[in-house]
C-alpha positions in Angstrom: 118.6 219.4 153.5 118.7 216.0 155.2 121.9 214.1 154.6 120.1 211.0 153.2 118.0 213.2 150.8 121.2 215.0 149.8 122.9 211.7 148.9 119.8 210.7 146.9 119.6 213.9 145.0 123.4 214.3 144.5 123.7 210.7 143.2 120.7 211.2 141.0 122.3 214.3 139.3 125.6 212.4 138.9 124.0 209.5 137.2 121.6 211.6 135.1 124.5 213.4 133.6 126.8 210.3 133.4 124.2 208.1 131.8 123.2 211.0 129.6 126.6 211.5 128.1 127.0 207.9 127.3 123.6 207.9 125.6 124.4 211.1 123.7 127.7 209.7 122.4 126.7 206.2 121.4 123.1 206.2 120.5 122.2 206.9 116.8 120.8 210.3 115.8 121.9 212.3 118.8 123.7 215.6 118.5 126.7 214.1 120.3 126.9 210.8 118.4 130.5 209.7 117.9 131.9 212.1 120.5 134.2 209.5 121.9 136.1 208.7 125.1 137.1 212.3 125.9 133.6 213.5 125.8 132.4 210.7 128.1 135.2 210.9 130.7 135.0 214.7 130.8 131.2 214.7 131.3 131.5 212.0 134.0 134.0 214.2 135.9 131.8 217.2 135.6 128.8 215.1 136.7 130.8 214.3 139.9 131.4 218.0 140.3 127.7 218.9 140.0 126.6 216.1 142.4 129.2 217.1 145.0 128.3 220.8 144.9 124.7 220.0 145.6 125.2 217.3 148.3 128.5 218.4 149.9 127.2 220.9 152.5 124.6 218.4 153.8 125.9 214.9 153.5 129.6 215.2 152.6 128.7 214.1 149.1 129.9 210.5 149.2 127.6 209.6 146.2 129.3 206.2 146.1 129.2 203.2 148.5 132.9 202.8 148.1 133.5 206.3 149.5 131.2 205.6 152.4 132.9 202.3 153.1 136.4 203.8 152.8 135.6 206.7 155.2 133.9 204.4 157.7 136.9 202.0 157.5 139.4 204.7 158.5 137.1 205.7 161.3 136.0 209.0 159.8 132.4 208.1 159.3 129.9 206.3 161.5 129.1 202.8 160.3 125.6 203.0 161.7 124.8 205.7 159.2 126.4 203.9 156.2 123.4 201.7 155.3 121.1 204.8 154.9 123.7 206.5 152.7 124.2 203.4 150.5 120.4 202.9 150.0 120.0 206.6 149.1 122.9 206.3 146.6 121.3 203.3 145.0 117.9 205.0 144.8 119.5 208.2 143.3 121.3 206.1 140.7 118.1 204.4 139.7 116.3 207.8 139.4 119.1 209.4 137.4 119.4 206.6 134.9 115.6 206.5 134.5 115.5 210.2 133.7 118.4 209.8 131.2 116.4 207.0 129.4 113.3 209.1 129.4 115.1 211.9 127.7 116.8 209.7 125.1 114.0 207.1 124.7 113.5 207.8 121.0 117.2 207.3 120.3 117.1 204.0 122.2 114.3 203.0 119.9 116.4 203.9 116.8 119.1 201.2 117.5 118.7 197.5 117.2 121.9 196.7 119.1 121.1 195.5 122.6 124.6 196.3 123.8 124.3 199.9 122.9 120.9 200.1 124.6 122.5 198.7 127.8 125.7 200.8 127.8 124.1 204.0 129.1 122.9 202.1 132.1 125.8 199.9 133.3 129.4 198.9 132.6 130.6 196.2 130.3 134.2 194.8 129.9 136.1 195.0 126.7 137.6 191.5 127.4 135.2 189.0 129.0 137.5 187.9 131.9 136.1 188.2 135.4 139.4 188.1 137.3 140.8 190.8 135.0 137.7 192.9 135.3 137.6 192.6 139.1 141.3 193.7 139.2 140.6 196.7 137.0 137.8 197.8 139.3 139.9 197.2 142.4 142.8 199.3 141.0 140.5 202.1 139.8 138.6 202.4 143.0 141.8 202.1 145.1 143.2 205.2 143.3 139.9 207.0 143.8 139.6 206.3 147.6 143.3 206.6 148.4 143.6 210.0 146.8 140.3 211.2 148.2 141.7 210.4 151.7 144.7 212.6 151.1 142.6 215.4 149.4 140.4 215.4 152.5 143.3 215.6 155.0 142.1 217.3 158.2 138.7 217.9 156.7 137.9 214.3 157.5 137.2 215.4 161.0 134.0 216.9 159.8 131.2 215.0 161.5 129.4 214.6 158.2 132.3 212.6 156.8 132.9 215.2 154.2 135.5 213.7 151.8 136.6 216.9 150.0 135.4 219.9 151.9 132.4 222.0 151.1 131.4 224.1 148.1 132.4 224.2 144.4 136.1 224.7 145.0 136.3 221.6 147.2 134.5 219.6 144.5 137.2 220.3 141.8 139.9 218.0 143.0 137.7 214.9 143.0 136.3 215.9 139.6 139.8 216.0 138.2 140.5 212.6 140.0 137.5 210.9 138.4 138.5 212.4 135.0 142.1 211.0 135.1 140.9 207.6 136.3 138.5 207.4 133.3 141.2 208.5 130.8 143.9 206.3 132.3 142.1 203.3 133.8 138.7 203.2 132.2 139.5 201.3 129.0 139.0 197.8 130.4 135.6 197.8 132.2 134.3 201.4 131.8 135.4 202.2 135.3 132.3 201.8 137.4 134.4 202.5 140.6 131.0 202.9 142.3 128.7 200.0 143.1 125.5 202.2 143.1 126.5 203.7 139.8 126.3 200.3 138.1 123.7 198.3 140.2 121.0 201.0 140.3 121.0 201.7 136.5 121.3 197.9 135.8 118.1 197.4 137.8 116.4 200.2 135.8 117.5 198.6 132.6 115.8 195.4 133.7 112.6 197.2 134.7 112.1 199.8 132.0 110.1 199.1 128.9 113.0 199.5 126.5 112.3 198.2 123.1 114.6 195.3 122.1 116.8 195.8 125.1 118.1 192.3 125.5 119.8 191.0 128.6 120.8 193.2 131.6 123.9 190.9 131.9 123.4 189.9 135.6 126.2 187.4 135.2 128.7 190.3 135.2 126.8 192.5 137.7 128.8 191.3 140.8 132.1 192.6 139.3 131.4 196.3 139.6 130.1 195.7 143.2 132.8 193.5 144.6 135.7 195.2 142.8 135.0 198.7 144.1 134.4 197.5 147.6 137.7 195.6 147.7 139.5 198.6 146.2 138.0 200.9 148.9 139.0 198.5 151.7 142.5 198.2 150.4 142.9 202.0 150.0 141.6 202.6 153.5 143.9 199.9 154.9 147.0 201.3 153.3 146.0 204.8 154.4 145.7 203.6 158.0 149.2 202.1 157.8 151.1 204.9 156.0 149.0 208.1 156.0 146.6 208.4 159.0 
């Protein structure tokens, strides 16, 4: 499989399952309605596992522009390839969220709350403060990228920029990492920690014919883009100083 295609498919699987669990937990009439934070964070972690297993052998399974930027910053991934990866990640995220909506479309129609309709697509802060939200995304993504760099260790020499090694066993550490980030640091913004994960589905929320969907909240959309990028750069910078 081509690396760009692998990033597209892997990210699509990640977002299909991630958006799907949010829809299942919060939309009325679903089997999982009311499942809560544990269900959401667990499913997102397992979604990462599934995406990495599929894409890992072919692209290194970045599935996240912050990972691509972090690896490129420490010199373990070619900057010239990064734009293709990021575009594929964005496209995969759009596809995955669109499929999740298609599956749960009747349940979207069953709620009159525009916020609940938007939640399966993109993140939203619990407290509307931009500086606090950026800081939350910076910290969450910093932990993600910094730990990934240490999980990777010598495997970063892989020419594909593989962040965690190949295969299902290699996917487990990052799945656990995403799980604990969600449980410990996800309560403020919903832990996007991935610009494509938020922007791609937000675009789909804007485009899809969702009944009574309301605003896509573009005023907030820059936060889950800028915060993860800054967090990735800070993590890569510290890694170069203390751990490379």
